[in-house]
C-alpha positions as a LaTeX table, in Angstrom:
\begin{tabular}{lrrr}
\hline
Residue & $x$ (\AA) & $y$ (\AA) & $z$ (\AA) \\
\hline
Met1 & 30.55 & 30.25 & 31.79 \\
Leu2 & 28.33 & 31.69 & 29.09 \\
Lys3 & 25.23 & 32.85 & 30.69 \\
Val4 & 21.93 & 34.14 & 29.19 \\
Glu5 & 19.61 & 35.64 & 31.79 \\
Asn6 & 16.01 & 36.52 & 31.18 \\
Val7 & 16.77 & 37.83 & 27.68 \\
Lys8 & 14.08 & 39.60 & 25.74 \\
Lys9 & 14.25 & 40.76 & 22.08 \\
Ser10 & 11.58 & 42.13 & 19.78 \\
Phe11 & 11.60 & 43.42 & 16.25 \\
Gly12 & 8.78 & 45.92 & 16.11 \\
Ala13 & 5.64 & 44.20 & 17.40 \\
Ala14 & 7.11 & 40.75 & 17.00 \\
Thr15 & 8.55 & 39.21 & 20.20 \\
Val16 & 11.47 & 37.01 & 19.10 \\
Leu17 & 13.02 & 36.10 & 22.48 \\
Asn18 & 10.80 & 36.08 & 25.60 \\
Gly19 & 12.68 & 35.68 & 28.84 \\
Val20 & 15.27 & 33.17 & 27.74 \\
Asn21 & 17.72 & 31.66 & 30.35 \\
Leu22 & 20.63 & 29.44 & 29.32 \\
Thr23 & 23.90 & 28.53 & 30.92 \\
Val24 & 26.76 & 26.85 & 28.95 \\
Arg25 & 29.75 & 25.53 & 30.82 \\
Pro26 & 33.19 & 24.86 & 29.35 \\
Gly27 & 33.36 & 21.56 & 27.47 \\
Glu28 & 29.61 & 21.35 & 26.89 \\
Val29 & 27.98 & 20.94 & 23.48 \\
Val30 & 24.52 & 22.50 & 23.61 \\
Ser31 & 22.27 & 22.07 & 20.58 \\
Ile32 & 19.42 & 24.48 & 20.08 \\
Leu33 & 16.43 & 23.10 & 18.11 \\
Gly34 & 13.11 & 24.72 & 17.07 \\
Ser35 & 11.11 & 25.61 & 13.97 \\
Ser36 & 12.00 & 28.52 & 11.71 \\
Gly37 & 11.17 & 31.82 & 13.44 \\
Ser38 & 11.50 & 30.36 & 16.99 \\
Gly39 & 14.35 & 32.74 & 17.86 \\
Lys40 & 17.37 & 30.40 & 17.52 \\
Ser41 & 19.53 & 32.57 & 15.25 \\
Thr42 & 18.54 & 35.71 & 17.09 \\
Leu43 & 19.80 & 34.22 & 20.28 \\
Ile44 & 23.18 & 33.53 & 18.71 \\
Arg45 & 23.29 & 37.13 & 17.37 \\
Cys46 & 22.52 & 38.41 & 20.81 \\
Ile47 & 25.25 & 36.31 & 22.39 \\
Asn48 & 27.94 & 37.75 & 20.02 \\
Gly49 & 26.54 & 41.30 & 20.35 \\
Leu50 & 25.21 & 41.66 & 16.85 \\
Glu51 & 21.77 & 42.37 & 18.20 \\
Lys52 & 21.02 & 44.64 & 21.17 \\
Leu53 & 18.94 & 43.23 & 23.98 \\
Asp54 & 15.60 & 44.76 & 25.00 \\
Ala55 & 15.92 & 43.32 & 28.52 \\
Gly56 & 18.04 & 40.77 & 30.38 \\
Arg57 & 21.72 & 40.12 & 30.39 \\
Ile58 & 24.29 & 37.99 & 28.53 \\
Thr59 & 27.81 & 37.39 & 29.91 \\
Val60 & 30.67 & 35.50 & 28.46 \\
Asp61 & 33.14 & 34.68 & 31.24 \\
Glu62 & 31.58 & 37.57 & 33.26 \\
Phe63 & 31.95 & 40.10 & 30.37 \\
Asp64 & 28.66 & 41.71 & 29.60 \\
Val65 & 27.88 & 41.88 & 25.87 \\
Ser66 & 25.49 & 44.86 & 26.44 \\
Lys67 & 28.40 & 47.07 & 27.64 \\
Pro68 & 30.55 & 48.43 & 24.83 \\
Lys69 & 33.75 & 48.32 & 26.91 \\
Glu70 & 33.18 & 44.59 & 27.66 \\
Leu71 & 31.86 & 43.43 & 24.32 \\
Ala72 & 35.32 & 43.25 & 22.72 \\
Glu73 & 36.54 & 41.06 & 25.56 \\
Ala74 & 33.43 & 38.81 & 25.27 \\
Arg75 & 34.00 & 38.46 & 21.51 \\
Lys76 & 37.54 & 37.40 & 22.04 \\
Arg77 & 36.17 & 34.43 & 24.02 \\
Ser78 & 33.50 & 33.32 & 21.50 \\
Gly79 & 33.93 & 32.58 & 17.84 \\
Thr80 & 30.89 & 32.52 & 15.40 \\
Val81 & 30.38 & 30.46 & 12.30 \\
Phe82 & 27.62 & 31.81 & 10.19 \\
Gln83 & 25.02 & 30.16 & 7.97 \\
Leu84 & 26.19 & 31.83 & 4.79 \\
Phe85 & 29.98 & 31.67 & 5.34 \\
Asn86 & 30.54 & 35.47 & 5.32 \\
Leu87 & 34.05 & 35.12 & 3.98 \\
Tyr88 & 35.81 & 38.20 & 2.41 \\
Pro89 & 35.65 & 37.41 & $-1.37$ \\
His90 & 38.82 & 39.40 & $-2.14$ \\
Met91 & 40.87 & 37.47 & 0.42 \\
Thr92 & 42.34 & 33.96 & 0.18 \\
Ala93 & 41.32 & 31.24 & 2.62 \\
Leu94 & 44.42 & 31.82 & 4.67 \\
Gln95 & 43.97 & 35.62 & 4.64 \\
Asn96 & 40.41 & 35.23 & 5.85 \\
Ile97 & 41.61 & 33.02 & 8.70 \\
Thr98 & 44.49 & 35.20 & 9.85 \\
Leu99 & 42.85 & 38.64 & 9.58 \\
Ala100 & 41.25 & 38.76 & 13.07 \\
Pro101 & 44.19 & 37.22 & 14.99 \\
Val102 & 46.53 & 39.81 & 13.47 \\
Glu103 & 44.20 & 42.86 & 13.69 \\
Val104 & 42.30 & 42.05 & 16.91 \\
Leu105 & 44.73 & 39.87 & 18.95 \\
Lys106 & 47.82 & 41.64 & 17.49 \\
Arg107 & 49.54 & 38.40 & 16.82 \\
Pro108 & 52.56 & 38.41 & 14.50 \\
Arg109 & 51.42 & 37.68 & 10.96 \\
Ala110 & 53.96 & 34.86 & 10.44 \\
Glu111 & 52.78 & 33.11 & 13.59 \\
Ala112 & 49.10 & 33.53 & 12.70 \\
Glu113 & 49.79 & 32.06 & 9.19 \\
Val114 & 51.55 & 29.02 & 10.65 \\
Asp115 & 48.48 & 28.36 & 12.85 \\
Gly116 & 46.13 & 29.15 & 9.98 \\
Arg117 & 47.78 & 26.58 & 7.71 \\
Ala118 & 47.64 & 24.05 & 10.56 \\
Leu119 & 43.88 & 24.70 & 10.95 \\
Leu120 & 43.29 & 24.32 & 7.23 \\
Ala121 & 45.23 & 21.03 & 7.21 \\
Ser122 & 43.15 & 19.75 & 10.13 \\
Val123 & 39.93 & 20.11 & 8.07 \\
Gly124 & 41.44 & 18.67 & 4.92 \\
Leu125 & 42.19 & 21.93 & 3.15 \\
Gly126 & 45.91 & 22.16 & 3.58 \\
Asp127 & 46.36 & 22.59 & $-0.20$ \\
Arg128 & 43.70 & 25.39 & $-0.48$ \\
Ala129 & 45.31 & 28.16 & 1.59 \\
Asp130 & 45.82 & 30.43 & $-1.39$ \\
Ala131 & 42.37 & 29.77 & $-2.90$ \\
Tyr132 & 39.70 & 32.54 & $-2.94$ \\
Pro133 & 36.14 & 31.79 & $-1.73$ \\
Ala134 & 34.89 & 31.69 & $-5.29$ \\
Gln135 & 37.28 & 28.88 & $-6.00$ \\
Leu136 & 35.89 & 26.75 & $-3.13$ \\
Ser137 & 32.84 & 24.59 & $-2.86$ \\
Gly138 & 30.20 & 25.42 & $-0.28$ \\
Gly139 & 31.41 & 22.77 & 2.11 \\
Gln140 & 35.00 & 23.99 & 1.76 \\
Arg141 & 33.94 & 27.62 & 2.40 \\
Gln142 & 32.12 & 26.54 & 5.55 \\
Arg143 & 35.24 & 24.69 & 6.71 \\
Val144 & 37.24 & 27.83 & 6.18 \\
Gly145 & 34.64 & 29.63 & 8.23 \\
Ile146 & 35.14 & 27.17 & 11.09 \\
Cys147 & 38.91 & 27.68 & 10.82 \\
Arg148 & 38.44 & 31.41 & 10.92 \\
Ala149 & 36.48 & 31.09 & 14.15 \\
Leu150 & 38.97 & 28.72 & 15.68 \\
Ala151 & 41.91 & 30.94 & 14.79 \\
Met152 & 40.83 & 33.32 & 17.59 \\
Lys153 & 41.25 & 30.38 & 20.01 \\
Pro154 & 37.80 & 30.99 & 21.48 \\
Arg155 & 36.48 & 29.33 & 24.65 \\
Tyr156 & 33.04 & 29.05 & 23.02 \\
Leu157 & 32.14 & 28.27 & 19.45 \\
Leu158 & 28.74 & 29.63 & 18.24 \\
Leu159 & 27.36 & 27.83 & 15.15 \\
Asp160 & 24.31 & 29.26 & 13.42 \\
Glu161 & 22.69 & 26.77 & 11.00 \\
Val162 & 26.08 & 26.14 & 9.42 \\
Thr163 & 24.81 & 23.32 & 7.17 \\
Ser164 & 21.48 & 24.87 & 6.00 \\
Ala165 & 22.93 & 26.12 & 2.70 \\
Leu166 & 24.77 & 22.97 & 1.86 \\
Asp167 & 23.89 & 19.87 & $-0.12$ \\
Pro168 & 23.88 & 16.51 & 1.70 \\
Glu169 & 27.49 & 15.64 & 0.71 \\
Met170 & 28.80 & 19.00 & 1.81 \\
Thr171 & 26.76 & 18.76 & 4.97 \\
Ala172 & 28.43 & 15.51 & 5.86 \\
Glu173 & 31.85 & 17.11 & 5.37 \\
Val174 & 31.15 & 19.90 & 7.82 \\
Leu175 & 29.35 & 17.69 & 10.37 \\
Thr176 & 32.45 & 15.39 & 10.42 \\
Ile177 & 34.57 & 18.35 & 11.40 \\
Leu178 & 32.14 & 19.44 & 14.13 \\
Ala179 & 32.00 & 15.89 & 15.53 \\
Lys180 & 35.74 & 15.95 & 15.80 \\
Leu181 & 35.74 & 19.23 & 17.59 \\
Ala182 & 33.09 & 17.98 & 20.02 \\
Ala183 & 35.14 & 14.87 & 20.73 \\
Glu184 & 38.16 & 17.10 & 21.51 \\
Gly185 & 36.17 & 18.96 & 24.16 \\
Thr186 & 35.36 & 22.21 & 22.20 \\
Thr187 & 32.57 & 24.10 & 23.86 \\
Met188 & 29.79 & 24.66 & 21.31 \\
Val189 & 26.40 & 26.23 & 21.06 \\
Phe190 & 24.90 & 24.69 & 17.99 \\
Val191 & 21.74 & 25.99 & 16.26 \\
Thr192 & 20.69 & 23.34 & 13.83 \\
His193 & 17.96 & 21.37 & 12.12 \\
Glu194 & 20.26 & 18.26 & 12.04 \\
Val195 & 18.35 & 16.46 & 14.78 \\
Glu196 & 20.21 & 13.09 & 14.69 \\
Phe197 & 23.57 & 14.89 & 14.60 \\
Ala198 & 22.61 & 16.97 & 17.57 \\
Arg199 & 21.58 & 13.78 & 19.35 \\
Gln200 & 25.00 & 12.26 & 18.67 \\
Ile201 & 27.29 & 15.05 & 19.78 \\
Ser202 & 25.36 & 17.09 & 22.35 \\
Asn203 & 25.50 & 17.05 & 26.09 \\
Arg204 & 22.25 & 19.00 & 26.23 \\
Val205 & 19.42 & 19.86 & 23.90 \\
Val206 & 17.43 & 23.11 & 24.10 \\
Phe207 & 14.11 & 23.67 & 22.35 \\
Leu208 & 12.84 & 27.05 & 21.53 \\
Glu209 & 9.18 & 27.79 & 20.64 \\
Lys210 & 8.04 & 31.27 & 19.61 \\
Gly211 & 10.91 & 32.83 & 21.53 \\
Thr212 & 10.33 & 30.83 & 24.74 \\
Leu213 & 12.81 & 28.26 & 25.98 \\
Leu214 & 10.40 & 25.35 & 26.24 \\
Val215 & 12.78 & 22.48 & 27.14 \\
Asp216 & 16.42 & 22.35 & 28.39 \\
Leu217 & 17.53 & 18.78 & 29.16 \\
Pro218 & 20.46 & 16.40 & 28.94 \\
Thr219 & 20.41 & 14.83 & 25.48 \\
Lys220 & 19.27 & 11.35 & 26.60 \\
Asp221 & 16.35 & 12.89 & 28.57 \\
Phe222 & 15.40 & 15.18 & 25.74 \\
Phe223 & 14.65 & 12.22 & 23.39 \\
Asp224 & 13.01 & 10.14 & 26.18 \\
Pro225 & 9.22 & 9.70 & 26.01 \\
Ala226 & 9.09 & 10.74 & 29.68 \\
Gly227 & 11.38 & 13.71 & 29.15 \\
Gly228 & 11.42 & 16.13 & 26.21 \\
Leu229 & 9.05 & 13.93 & 24.13 \\
Ala230 & 6.43 & 14.36 & 26.85 \\
Gln231 & 5.99 & 17.91 & 25.55 \\
Pro232 & 3.53 & 17.78 & 22.69 \\
Arg233 & 5.29 & 20.52 & 20.70 \\
Val234 & 8.64 & 18.82 & 20.90 \\
Ala235 & 7.14 & 15.41 & 19.84 \\
Gln236 & 5.41 & 17.11 & 16.92 \\
Phe237 & 8.59 & 18.84 & 15.83 \\
Leu238 & 10.73 & 15.74 & 15.95 \\
Ser239 & 8.06 & 13.66 & 14.19 \\
Lys240 & 8.01 & 16.20 & 11.28 \\
Met241 & 11.77 & 16.42 & 11.07 \\
Arg242 & 12.03 & 12.66 & 10.83 \\
Lys243 & 9.47 & 12.55 & 8.03 \\
Asp244 & 11.34 & 15.29 & 6.11 \\
\hline
\end{tabular}
């Protein structure tokens, strides 16, 4: 399991995460909703060890991300797809995908390239393996980012606002890929503003408000007037998102 236990994180005087608890089991798709500044992206960065915790504990299959000797093992089990792609501009799509499997997992390059090409083909980019990021559209770059994360064969896929920098057409491309992964049983923690998409693919929906985990419910219950919508802040947020 991926477990977040009483996690606290501040930047200066600003408390960003305030005693957050969350458990994600294999096969679950957990969407995290909340307004900008609620702590969603910081939580993802804490899970993958990019931010140090002020208090609490995060474990990925029992490996504690706060302990340097265990962080590498935790990262092998979780792949992250970032909001702004973070591809290496001097490497081709295939090189971006195969870098970590070769350098971190010590897989033979030829084997990693076969898998990388298969991943690209699975997201409709089989003919773009030798293209550089500057030669790809935003949606294509984000699909390469998803392939790069999947190339590590992670047990957990962390997605941080992966469509926020894309136009509607490119967003649809990426969401189609994520829906396919969810249907195949990929475990995902999905930070997003795509409320209706979260509703379609999630097992559970979590709502953060000013660093506090306000609601954690099965998807059906989250959108029920007697469940998540009974929380005034959740109802207000969803009402605004639907208007937007």
